C-alpha positions as CSV (number, residue, x, y, z in Angstrom):
1,X,127.8,69.9,198.1
2,X,128.0,73.7,198.3
3,X,131.4,75.3,198.1
4,X,132.9,77.6,200.8
5,X,134.5,81.1,200.0
6,X,138.0,81.2,201.3
7,X,140.9,83.6,200.1
8,X,138.7,84.9,197.1
9,X,137.8,81.5,195.8
10,X,134.5,79.4,195.9
11,X,136.1,76.0,196.4
12,X,135.2,72.7,197.9
13,X,135.5,72.5,201.5
14,X,137.7,70.2,203.7
15,X,134.5,68.8,205.2
16,X,134.4,66.8,208.3
17,X,130.7,66.2,207.6
18,X,127.7,67.7,205.9
19,X,124.2,69.0,206.7
20,X,120.9,70.1,204.9
21,X,118.6,72.9,205.9
22,X,114.9,72.3,206.3
23,X,111.8,74.0,205.3
24,X,110.1,74.5,208.8
25,X,106.6,74.8,207.3
26,X,106.9,71.2,205.7
27,X,109.5,69.6,208.0
28,X,111.3,68.4,204.9
29,X,114.9,68.8,204.1
30,X,115.9,71.1,201.2
31,X,118.0,69.6,198.5
32,X,121.4,71.4,198.8
33,X,124.1,69.9,201.1
34,X,126.6,72.2,203.0
35,X,129.9,71.4,204.6
36,X,130.9,71.1,208.1
37,X,134.3,72.6,207.7
38,X,137.3,70.9,209.3
39,X,140.0,73.1,211.0
40,X,141.8,73.3,207.7
41,X,139.1,75.6,206.3
42,X,139.1,77.8,209.4
43,X,143.0,78.0,209.4
44,X,143.0,79.0,205.7
45,X,140.4,81.5,206.2
46,X,142.2,83.0,209.2
47,X,145.5,83.3,207.3
48,X,143.7,85.0,204.3
49,X,141.8,87.3,206.6
50,X,145.1,88.5,208.4
51,X,146.6,89.3,205.1
52,X,143.4,91.1,204.0
53,X,143.4,93.1,207.3
54,X,146.8,94.4,206.7
55,X,145.7,95.9,203.4
56,X,142.3,97.1,204.6
57,X,144.0,99.1,207.3
58,X,145.6,101.3,204.7
59,X,142.4,101.7,202.5
60,X,140.8,105.0,202.1
61,X,137.5,105.2,203.7
62,X,135.9,106.1,200.4
63,X,136.7,102.7,199.1
64,X,135.2,100.8,202.1
65,X,132.1,103.0,201.7
66,X,132.0,102.2,197.9
67,X,132.1,98.4,198.6
68,X,129.1,98.7,201.2
69,X,127.1,100.7,198.7
70,X,127.9,98.4,195.9
71,X,127.1,95.4,198.0
72,X,123.6,97.0,198.8
73,X,123.1,97.4,195.1
74,X,124.0,93.8,194.4
75,X,121.6,92.5,197.1
76,X,118.7,94.6,195.5
77,X,119.5,93.0,192.3
78,X,119.2,89.5,194.0
79,X,116.1,90.4,196.0
80,X,113.7,87.8,194.5
81,X,116.3,84.8,194.9
82,X,117.0,85.9,198.5
83,X,113.4,86.4,199.6
84,X,112.5,82.9,197.9
85,X,115.4,81.2,199.7
86,X,114.9,82.8,203.0
87,X,111.2,81.9,202.9
88,X,112.0,78.3,202.1
89,X,114.6,78.1,204.9
90,X,112.7,79.9,207.7
91,X,109.0,79.9,206.7
92,X,109.0,83.6,207.6
93,X,106.3,85.4,205.5
94,X,107.4,86.7,202.1
95,X,105.4,89.8,202.7
96,X,105.5,92.0,204.8
97,X,108.2,90.4,206.8
98,X,111.0,89.4,204.4
99,X,110.4,91.7,201.3
100,X,109.0,94.8,202.8
101,X,110.5,95.0,206.3
102,X,113.6,93.0,206.9
103,X,115.1,93.3,203.3
104,X,115.0,97.3,203.2
105,X,116.4,97.4,206.7
106,X,119.3,95.3,205.5
107,X,120.2,97.5,202.6
108,X,119.6,100.5,204.7
109,X,122.0,99.4,207.3
110,X,124.6,98.9,204.8
111,X,124.2,102.3,203.4
112,X,124.2,103.9,206.8
113,X,127.4,102.1,207.6
114,X,128.9,103.4,204.3
115,X,128.0,107.0,205.2
116,X,129.5,106.5,208.7
117,X,132.8,105.1,207.2
118,X,133.0,108.0,204.6
119,X,132.3,110.7,207.1
120,X,134.7,109.2,209.8
121,X,133.3,110.8,213.0
122,X,132.6,107.2,214.4
123,X,136.4,107.0,215.0
124,X,136.4,109.7,217.7
125,X,139.6,111.2,216.7
126,X,141.0,113.2,219.7
127,X,143.8,115.8,219.6
128,X,145.6,117.5,222.3
129,X,147.7,120.1,220.7
130,X,149.4,121.2,223.8
131,X,151.0,117.9,224.6
132,X,151.0,116.7,221.1
133,X,149.1,113.6,222.0
134,X,146.4,112.2,219.6
135,X,144.2,109.1,219.6
136,X,141.7,107.5,217.1
137,X,139.8,104.2,216.9
138,X,141.2,102.0,214.1
139,X,140.6,98.6,212.5
140,X,140.9,95.8,215.0
141,X,141.6,92.9,212.5
142,X,139.6,90.0,211.2
143,X,136.1,89.7,212.5
144,X,134.2,86.4,212.8
145,X,130.4,86.9,212.7
146,X,128.1,84.1,214.0
147,X,124.5,85.0,212.8
148,X,121.3,84.1,214.5
149,X,118.4,81.9,213.2
150,X,115.7,84.5,213.5
151,X,116.7,87.3,211.1
152,X,118.0,85.8,207.9
153,X,118.6,89.2,206.4
154,X,119.1,92.0,208.9
155,X,121.4,89.9,211.2
156,X,122.9,87.7,208.6
157,X,126.6,87.0,209.2
158,X,127.4,88.0,205.5
159,X,125.1,91.0,205.3
160,X,123.6,92.1,208.5
161,X,124.3,94.7,211.2
162,X,127.4,93.1,212.6
163,X,128.8,92.4,209.1
164,X,128.1,96.1,208.0
165,X,129.6,97.5,211.3
166,X,132.8,95.4,211.0
167,X,133.4,96.2,207.4
168,X,132.7,99.9,208.0
169,X,135.3,100.1,210.7
170,X,137.8,98.6,208.2
171,X,138.0,94.9,209.0
172,X,137.7,91.8,206.9
173,X,134.9,89.4,207.9
174,X,134.8,85.7,208.2
175,X,131.0,84.9,208.1
176,X,129.9,81.7,209.9
177,X,126.4,81.0,208.4
178,X,123.6,80.0,210.7
179,X,122.5,76.3,210.1
180,X,118.9,77.4,209.6
181,X,119.6,79.4,206.5
182,X,122.8,78.5,204.8
183,X,121.3,79.0,201.4
184,X,120.4,82.6,202.0
185,X,123.8,83.4,203.4
186,X,125.6,81.8,200.3
187,X,123.5,84.3,198.0
188,X,124.6,87.2,200.3
189,X,128.3,86.0,200.2
190,X,128.1,85.8,196.3
191,X,126.8,89.3,196.1
192,X,129.4,90.5,198.6
193,X,132.2,88.8,196.6
194,X,131.0,90.6,193.5
195,X,131.1,93.9,195.3
196,X,134.7,93.1,196.7
197,X,135.8,92.4,193.1
198,X,134.1,95.6,191.8
199,X,135.6,97.9,194.3
200,X,139.1,96.4,194.5
201,X,138.9,95.3,198.1
202,X,141.4,92.4,199.0
203,X,139.9,89.2,197.9
204,X,139.5,87.8,201.4
205,X,137.6,90.8,202.7
206,X,134.6,88.6,202.8
207,X,134.9,84.8,203.5
208,X,132.1,82.2,204.2
209,X,132.0,79.0,206.3
210,X,128.8,77.2,206.9
211,X,129.4,75.3,210.0
212,X,132.1,74.0,212.2
213,X,132.4,71.6,215.2
214,X,131.9,73.2,218.5
215,X,135.6,72.5,219.3
216,X,136.7,74.3,216.1
217,X,134.3,77.2,216.8
218,X,136.0,77.8,220.1
219,X,139.4,77.4,218.4
220,X,138.5,80.0,215.9
221,X,137.3,82.8,218.3
222,X,140.5,82.4,220.3
223,X,143.0,82.2,217.4
224,X,145.7,85.0,217.7
225,X,145.0,86.1,214.2
226,X,141.3,87.1,214.9
227,X,140.5,90.7,216.2
228,X,137.2,89.9,217.6
229,X,133.9,88.0,217.2
230,X,130.3,89.0,217.0
231,X,127.8,86.2,218.2
232,X,124.0,86.0,218.3
233,X,122.4,82.9,219.5
234,X,121.8,80.6,222.5
235,X,123.1,81.4,225.9
236,X,124.9,77.8,226.1
237,X,126.7,78.1,222.9
238,X,127.6,81.8,223.5
239,X,129.0,81.3,226.8
240,X,131.2,78.5,225.6
241,X,132.6,80.7,222.9
242,X,133.1,83.5,225.5
243,X,135.1,81.2,227.6
244,X,137.4,80.3,225.0
245,X,137.9,83.9,223.6
246,X,138.4,85.1,227.3
247,X,141.1,82.6,227.8
248,X,142.9,84.0,224.8
249,X,142.2,87.7,225.6
250,X,140.0,88.2,222.5
251,X,137.0,90.4,222.5
252,X,133.7,88.7,221.8
253,X,130.4,90.6,221.6
254,X,127.4,88.4,222.6
255,X,123.6,88.6,222.3
256,X,122.4,85.8,224.4
257,X,119.0,85.8,226.0
258,X,116.3,88.2,227.3
259,X,112.8,88.0,228.7
260,X,112.2,91.7,228.2
261,X,109.9,92.4,231.2
262,X,106.7,94.5,230.6
263,X,105.4,96.3,233.7
264,X,101.6,97.3,233.4
265,X,100.6,99.7,236.1
266,X,97.1,99.9,237.5
267,X,96.1,103.1,235.8
268,X,97.0,101.7,232.4
269,X,94.8,98.7,232.6
270,X,91.9,100.8,234.1
271,X,92.1,103.3,231.2
272,X,93.0,101.2,228.2
273,X,92.7,97.5,228.9
274,X,91.4,96.5,225.4
275,X,94.1,98.4,223.6
276,X,96.8,96.7,225.8
277,X,95.4,93.3,225.1
278,X,95.8,94.0,221.4
279,X,99.2,95.5,221.7
280,X,100.6,92.8,223.9
281,X,99.2,89.9,221.8
282,X,100.5,91.5,218.6
283,X,103.9,92.0,220.0
284,X,104.2,88.5,221.7
285,X,102.9,86.5,218.7
286,X,104.6,88.4,216.0
287,X,106.8,86.0,214.0
288,X,105.8,83.2,216.4
289,X,107.4,85.1,219.1
290,X,111.0,84.6,217.6
291,X,112.2,87.9,218.4
292,X,115.1,88.6,220.9
293,X,113.0,91.6,222.2
294,X,109.8,89.4,222.5
295,X,107.9,90.3,225.8
296,X,108.4,87.1,227.7
297,X,107.4,88.4,231.1
298,X,104.5,90.7,232.1
299,X,104.3,92.1,235.7
300,X,100.8,93.2,236.6
301,X,99.3,94.4,240.1
302,X,96.7,92.2,241.8
303,X,93.2,93.4,241.2
304,X,89.9,92.5,239.6
305,X,90.8,94.5,236.6
306,X,94.0,92.7,236.2
307,X,92.4,89.4,236.4
308,X,89.9,90.4,233.6
309,X,92.7,91.7,231.6
310,X,94.6,88.5,231.8
311,X,91.5,86.5,230.9
312,X,91.0,88.8,227.8
313,X,94.7,88.1,226.7
314,X,94.1,84.4,227.3
315,X,91.2,84.4,224.9
316,X,93.0,86.4,222.3
317,X,96.0,84.0,222.4
318,X,93.6,81.1,221.8
319,X,91.9,82.8,219.0
320,X,95.2,83.6,217.3
321,X,96.8,81.2,214.8
322,X,99.8,79.3,215.9
323,X,102.8,80.5,213.9
324,X,105.5,78.4,212.4
325,X,108.7,78.1,214.3
326,X,112.1,78.3,212.7
327,X,113.3,74.8,213.3
328,X,112.9,71.6,215.1
329,X,115.5,72.8,217.6
330,X,113.3,75.9,218.4
331,X,110.2,73.9,218.8
332,X,112.0,71.5,221.0
333,X,113.8,74.2,223.0
334,X,110.5,76.1,223.5
335,X,108.7,72.9,224.8
336,X,111.6,72.3,227.2
337,X,111.4,75.8,228.6
338,X,107.6,75.7,229.3
339,X,108.0,72.3,230.9
340,X,110.6,73.8,233.2
341,X,108.5,76.7,234.1
342,X,105.5,74.5,234.9
343,X,107.7,72.2,236.9
344,X,108.7,75.1,239.0
345,X,105.1,76.0,239.8
346,X,103.9,78.1,237.0
347,X,100.3,77.8,236.3
348,X,99.2,76.9,232.6
349,X,96.5,79.4,231.4
350,X,96.5,78.2,227.8
351,X,98.7,76.3,225.3
352,X,101.7,74.0,226.0
353,X,100.8,71.5,223.3
354,X,101.5,70.8,219.6
355,X,100.3,73.7,217.5
356,X,97.7,73.5,214.9
357,X,99.8,75.5,212.3
358,X,102.1,74.4,209.7
359,X,105.3,72.4,210.4
360,X,107.1,73.0,213.5
361,X,104.9,74.9,215.8
362,X,103.4,75.0,219.5
363,X,100.2,76.4,220.7
364,X,100.3,80.0,221.8
365,X,101.1,79.6,225.7
366,X,100.6,81.6,228.6
367,X,101.7,80.9,232.2
368,X,101.2,82.7,235.5
369,X,102.8,82.8,238.9
370,X,102.5,85.1,241.9
371,X,105.2,87.6,242.8
372,X,106.0,85.6,246.0
373,X,106.8,82.5,243.9
374,X,109.0,84.5,241.6
375,X,111.0,85.7,244.5
376,X,111.4,82.2,245.8
377,X,113.1,81.0,242.6
378,X,113.9,84.1,240.3
379,X,116.5,82.3,238.3
380,X,114.1,79.6,237.2
381,X,111.3,81.9,236.4
382,X,113.5,84.0,234.1
383,X,114.0,80.9,231.8
384,X,113.7,82.3,228.4
385,X,111.0,80.6,226.4
386,X,111.9,81.6,222.9
387,X,108.8,81.5,220.9
388,X,105.1,82.2,221.2
389,X,105.0,82.2,224.9
390,X,104.9,84.5,227.9
391,X,104.8,84.5,231.7
392,X,102.5,86.7,233.8
393,X,103.7,87.6,237.4
394,X,101.0,89.2,239.6
395,X,102.4,91.3,242.5
396,X,100.5,92.4,245.5
397,X,102.0,95.9,245.8
398,X,104.7,98.2,245.0
399,X,107.2,96.7,247.4
400,X,106.7,93.2,245.9
401,X,107.1,94.7,242.4
402,X,110.3,96.4,243.4
403,X,111.5,93.0,244.8
404,X,110.7,91.2,241.4
405,X,112.6,93.8,239.4
406,X,115.5,93.9,241.8
407,X,115.9,90.2,241.1
408,X,116.0,90.5,237.3
409,X,118.9,89.5,235.2
410,X,120.1,91.8,232.4
411,X,117.7,92.2,229.6
412,X,117.8,94.0,226.2
413,X,114.5,95.9,227.0
414,X,112.2,96.8,229.7
415,X,108.8,98.5,229.5
416,X,106.4,100.4,231.8
417,X,102.9,101.1,230.8
418,X,101.2,103.8,232.9
419,X,98.0,105.9,233.1
420,X,98.4,108.6,230.6
421,X,96.8,111.2,232.8
422,X,99.4,110.8,235.5
423,X,97.7,108.6,238.1
424,X,100.6,106.1,238.1
425,X,103.4,108.7,238.6
426,X,104.3,107.6,242.1
427,X,104.5,103.9,241.2
428,X,106.4,104.7,238.1
429,X,109.0,106.7,240.2
430,X,109.5,103.7,242.5
431,X,109.9,101.1,239.8
432,X,111.6,102.8,236.8
433,X,115.0,103.4,238.5
434,X,115.3,99.7,239.3
435,X,114.3,98.6,235.9
436,X,116.5,101.2,234.3
437,X,119.6,99.5,235.7
438,X,118.7,96.0,234.3
439,X,117.9,96.8,230.8
440,X,119.7,98.3,227.7
441,X,116.6,100.1,226.4
442,X,113.7,101.4,228.6
443,X,110.5,102.0,226.9
444,X,107.3,103.7,228.1
445,X,103.7,102.8,226.7
446,X,105.3,100.9,223.8
447,X,106.0,97.2,223.3
448,X,109.5,96.3,222.8
449,X,109.4,94.2,219.7
450,X,110.6,96.8,217.1
451,X,114.3,97.8,217.0
452,X,114.8,100.9,214.9
453,X,118.1,101.3,213.0
454,X,118.6,104.7,214.7
455,X,121.9,106.3,215.8
456,X,120.4,106.5,219.3
457,X,119.4,103.0,219.4
458,X,120.8,100.5,222.1
459,X,120.4,96.9,221.3
460,X,122.4,95.6,224.1
461,X,122.2,95.5,227.9
462,X,123.6,93.9,231.0
463,X,124.6,90.3,231.2
464,X,123.2,87.8,230.1
465,X,121.3,89.9,227.4
466,X,124.8,90.7,226.1
467,X,128.3,89.9,227.2
468,X,129.1,93.7,227.8
469,X,126.7,96.5,228.7
470,X,128.7,99.3,227.0
471,X,128.0,98.3,223.3
472,X,125.1,98.0,220.8
473,X,124.5,95.6,217.8
474,X,122.1,98.0,216.3
475,X,122.7,101.8,215.8
476,X,125.4,103.4,213.6
477,X,127.9,104.9,214.4
478,X,128.0,103.3,217.8
479,X,127.9,99.6,216.6
480,X,131.2,100.2,214.6
481,X,133.2,100.9,217.7
482,X,133.0,97.3,218.9
483,X,135.5,96.4,216.1
484,X,138.1,99.0,216.6
485,X,141.2,99.4,218.7
486,X,142.1,102.8,220.4
487,X,145.4,103.9,219.0
488,X,147.4,106.6,220.6
489,X,150.2,108.7,219.0
490,X,152.5,110.6,221.4
491,X,154.8,113.3,219.9
492,X,154.6,111.6,216.5
493,X,155.7,113.8,213.6
494,X,152.9,115.2,211.7
495,X,153.5,113.6,208.3
496,X,153.5,110.2,210.0
497,X,150.1,110.6,211.7
498,X,147.0,109.0,210.2
499,X,144.9,111.4,208.2
500,X,142.2,111.7,210.9
501,X,144.8,113.0,213.3
502,X,146.7,115.4,211.3
503,X,145.9,119.2,211.9
504,X,144.0,119.4,208.7
505,X,140.5,117.9,208.9
506,X,140.8,115.2,206.0
507,X,137.3,115.7,204.7
508,X,136.0,118.7,206.4
509,X,133.0,116.7,207.6
510,X,134.6,114.7,210.4
511,X,133.9,115.6,214.0
512,X,137.0,115.5,216.1
513,X,137.6,116.4,219.8
514,X,140.4,119.1,219.5
515,X,141.5,120.5,222.8
516,X,138.4,119.5,224.6
517,X,135.9,120.8,222.1
518,X,134.1,118.9,219.3
519,X,134.7,120.7,216.0
520,X,135.1,120.1,212.2
521,X,137.7,122.8,212.0
522,X,141.3,122.3,211.4
523,X,143.5,121.9,214.6
524,X,145.7,124.8,215.3
525,X,149.1,123.6,216.6
526,X,151.2,126.3,218.4
527,X,154.9,126.0,218.2
């Protein structure tokens, strides 16, 4: 039985039960056992995190940055073990996915977060010298991070983007491992704890629980000692946690579900049909479709060219290998979603059967409906089929396309492919404003699967893509602001102000809003 990390000690859990992870490619259990923590573990972790938060609020940003950089170094020293464990627990390819793509993204995020913590502009220090009122974003308190199953590195609860942002903002983290990759999370937590000790952070700056009951999870996110929660996962579980957090007035940042509609305008199909077949198939089937930005709905205009294009996609799907899904639960959920769509009237073009690949898998699946069918039951036809599946919606004209887009729920992404010589400009102008209001990230002529770790990135969107449209889970420094409280100082004496709000710029690099102007200069207080 693997130990939990609580209050600076790896110790046996007060376990209510135990579980084992599985190798999805072989459908066999892996040898290590992990505890399902009873409330006593949660309670002790919360108490230790609250004490750590009191210390971390007063730490210099340089010390926080040093931890994040040291952690990135420790991760790199453990690369082989992490890649091997993640491959065993998720069946994701060692290369390029784990070793060459997700691994450097993870260490890169940590280093970007370190740079943001050190520089300090993320905190949006604001100084009004005339009225002697000043405000700044400051650490919120202990953050619980619930990681997803599909990114064992980049979104890991003990190393991923939410973790990096919470720590960079000056908060301790209670990591709740995903059941699909607890061993990977344990290795990350070991490296994090080494970095905690090396940089003299409070011993409970990073803690690890593997699993709790649903009731204890809801109790955790609503506890008075917790500052906020970051959750990525299923809509059902996420909304249960949100209800509990909302009742207690606790912030919770959710990433739930998204079908990521792709609209392909007539000119695009006419001018580059084969290119679009390849782009869409690659995007939809990459990682067996297990990306939160996977294109799960494609809207095309009725025509002979569109029919031919869809047939070409079907042929490409049939010729492509069936990828391994992350778990038995993902396989079951995908089958259930496809069955629901078919029961609602969707026509099966290919797939919807046990896959021919390794372990847990389903055949690459494509479904199709007409626009009028969608409009009769838009909620049903936005059922997320998480995996290697997508739904075509064929519309008769621009008006019907507008109707379909107007009935969309919130999504992480939305994309429009158009003729590159301008033939689709009028249609684009009619559709883009509607889609723009329903997605966090609008793309043109580019599939949505990739999420760059850029300061300008928005990996968020209207509900139910996320729980709040004003925040992003990817993109530093914006992602840090989820885990901060706005603190205002009115007529407070200069020597009592935090360094970021004193007249002198504390490091000469921080951007501050002084009397309405962004500047790195010192503030000039007039007497």
